N, C-alpha and C positions, 0 to 999 in steps of 0.2 A: 631587906629581903635579898639583896644581891649576894651577900655573903653566904646565906643559906643555900641559894641556888648553886653557887660555886662548889659548896661542900657536897651537894647532891650529885653534881657532875663528876666530881673526883671519886666519890664512893662508887658510882656506877662503873667508872673505869677500873677501879681496884677489883670490883666483883668480876669483871670480864677477865682481868689478869688471873684471878684466882681460879676461874674455870679452866683457863689454858694450862696453868701449872698443875692443877689437879688431874687433868687429862694426861699430861706428860708423865706424871707420877704413875698413873695406872698403866700406861704403855711400858714404862721402864720396869714396873713390877712384873708384867707378863713376860717381857724379854729376859728379865733376871731368872725366872723359873726355868726357862729353856736353856739359858747359858749355864746355870748351876748344874743341871742334869748332864750336860756335855762335859763340863770341867771335872765334876766328881766321878763320872764314869771312867775316865781315863787316868785319873790321878793315882790310884793304887798300883796299876800296872807300870806307870811311869816311874814312881818312886822305887819299886822293887827292882826293875831292870836297871835303873840308874845306880842303885846301891850295889848290885851285883857287878856291873861293869867297872864302877869305881874301885871296888875291892880287888877285882882282877888286875886293874891298872897298877896296883901297888906290888904285884908279884914279879919277881925277877925273871921267871920262866915264861912270862907272857910278853909277846912282842907284837905291836901293831902300829902302823904309821900314824893313826889318829890319837894314839896315846903318848907319842913322843913330842916334846917341845921343839919348835923351830927356832933355834938360837940364831941371833944375828939378823933376823928379818925385821925390817922397820915399818911394816904395813900390817894393819889389822882391819877387821870389819866390825862395826858397831851398829847392830840393828836396834832401832828404838821404836817402840810401839806406843803411839798416841791415839787420839780419837779423831774421827771426822767431824764431830759436832761438839759444841760447848754445852753450857748449862749443866755441868756435872761437877760443880764445886772446884776443888783444888786438884782434881785428877790429872789434868794435862800439865798444870804448872809443876806439880811434884815430880812427875816422870821426866819432864824436860830439864828440870834442875839437876836431877840425878845423871842425865845424859851429859850435860855440860860439865859436871864435876868429874865424871869418868873420862871424858875427852881430855880434860886438863891433866888428869893423872897419867893417862897414856902418853901424852906429849912430854911429861916430865921423865918418863921412861924411854924417851926417844923413839916412840912408836907413833906413826901417823895413822889415825883411824879413818877408814872410808865409811862414812855415815850413810846408812840406808834407813830411811824414815817411813814409817807407816802412819797414816792419818793426816788429814789436812791441817789440823791445828799445829802439829809439830813441824810440818813442811813450811807453813807460813811463818812460824816463829823463827825457825833457823834461817830462812831466807831474809827475814827482817834483820837478823843479826849479821847477815853477810857470810854465813857458814855454808860452804859448798856441800851439796848432797850428791852422793854417788848414784843413788836410786831413790825413787819416790813411789809409794804405793798408796792409792787413794780409795780403793774400792773394797776395803775391809770394814764391815759394819758390825753386825751382831753374830756373824758366823764366818768361818773360813774353812775351805775344804782341805782335808788331809792331803790330798794329792798335790795341792799347790804348796803346802808347807814342805812336803817331801821333796818337791822340785827345788825349793830354796835350799834345803838342807844338803841335797846332793851337790848343788853348786858350791856351797861352802866347803864341803868335804873334798871336792876335787881340787879347789884352790889351795886348801891347807895341805893336802897330800902332795901337791906339786911344789910345796915350799914357798908359795907366794904370800902366805899370811902368817903372822906371828901368833895370832889368836883370833877367835870369833866370840864376841860378847853380845848379849841380848839385854837391853834395858827395858824393863816392863814393870807393871804393877802386879805384885803377887797377892793373890787372894788367900787370906788366912781364915777369916770368918766374916759373918755379916757386918760386924763392927770394926774389923781390922783389915785394911788393905795397904800395903807399903810398897813404894817403888824400890826396886833392887836391880843389881847388875849380876847376871848369870853368865858364867864362862861356858860356852857351848863346846868350843874346841881350844886346845886339846882337852880330853877328858882327864880330870885330875883324880888321884886317889883320895879317899876320904881322910879328913884330919882326925887326930886322936880324940878331940873333944866331940866330934860327930859320931864316932863309933862307940864312945864310952870307955875305951881302953886303949892303951898304947903298947901292949905287950904282945909280940908275935902276930902272925897273920894266919887266917884259916888256910887249910890245905884242900885242894880241889882235885878230883879225878875227872878228867875230861873225856867225854864221849859224845860226838866225834872229837878228834884232836883239837887242841886250842886254836890253831891257825884257822881251821875250817869253821869252828864255832864262832870265833870272834869276827871273822869275815862277814858273818851274817848278823850277829847281834849288835856290834858296835854301830854300823850305819842305822839299824833300826832304832837304837837308843837315841842317837842324835836327832832323828826325825820325830820320834814321839816326845822327846823333851821340848823341841821347838814348838810342836803342836800344843803341848801343855802350856807353854809360855803365852801363846796367843789366846788360848781359852781363858787363862787366868786374867789376862789384860782385858779381854772383852767383858768377862764377868765383873771385874772390878769397876769398869766404866759404867755398867748398868746399875750397880749398887750405888756408886757415887751420884749418878743422875737421879736415882730414886730418892736418895736422902736429900739431895739439894732441892728437888721439886717439892718434897714434903715440907722442908723448912720454908720454902717460898710460899707454899699454900698456907701454912700456919701463920706466917708473917702477914700475908694478905688478910687473913681472918682477923688478926689483931688490929690491923689498920682499919678495917671496916668497922669494928667496934668503937675505935677511937673517933672515927669520922661520924658515926651515928651519934655519939655523945656530944661532939661539937655541933652537929646539926640541931640536936634537941636544945642545947643551950642557946644557939643563935636564934632558933625559932621562938624560944621562950622570951628572949630579950625583945624580939620584934613584936610579939604579942603584948608584952608589957608596955612598950612604947606606944602601940596603937591604942591600948586601953587608956593610957595617960592622956593621949591626944583627945580621945572621946570625952573623958571626964573634964579635961580643960575646956573643951568646946561647950560642954553642957553648963559649966560654971559661968562661962562668958555670956551665955544667953539669959541668965537670970537677972 
């Protein structure tokens, strides 16, 4: 009977774990809905204003400090967005691998990145590796205010305009759909013109008539573009984290359910064997008394 009791205790523990993972899945699902609304609400505006500014960046008549590369500068900023919590599958591991790979690529180009890390998981991992972090941000969970992102973007733009940075990159997980989220590296500064394969053609460029003049217009639009793009990167990363946690907790809940079924079968077999042995003892005792 000792084996059956052990199976019962183990099954009870697995049931408790399933309750926890199921609750975490429900919480992640609720957060996912809110994050999805925020990310999808700003995405069309972000894509269109980015497309327009990138197109203008390729025109010879347009001149702006944030469109020009800083040649010969050996320092950059690499902002990496990870999570504060785990239990979200390979979300953190994938984005941190992308960050390390991009750091290696920049060093091969003789550029030393100043790493700014968002999320406790990324901070702890890079410190474990002995990688120095220029700044750490620990208080971003399932929402970040636009004002805070705008402040970060203004700091990057001031440093780049002053010639202190060669580039500003953001390593984050881009949300494509419910089933697809991929880590990527986005160049925030300088703003690059679109490639031929992105525009779908490589012949000629569109002509624009500016009102107000290009200098006045770009002085307002380009900083706004940098801010809204960085805000979109944060929203995508937060949304991808919730999706990854929701999927991971569902998989854990299903696995716990399967284990409960297996343990129930093991318990039934163990109990049946015990009953059979008890009946054999009874029959044997009855025969001995004859």
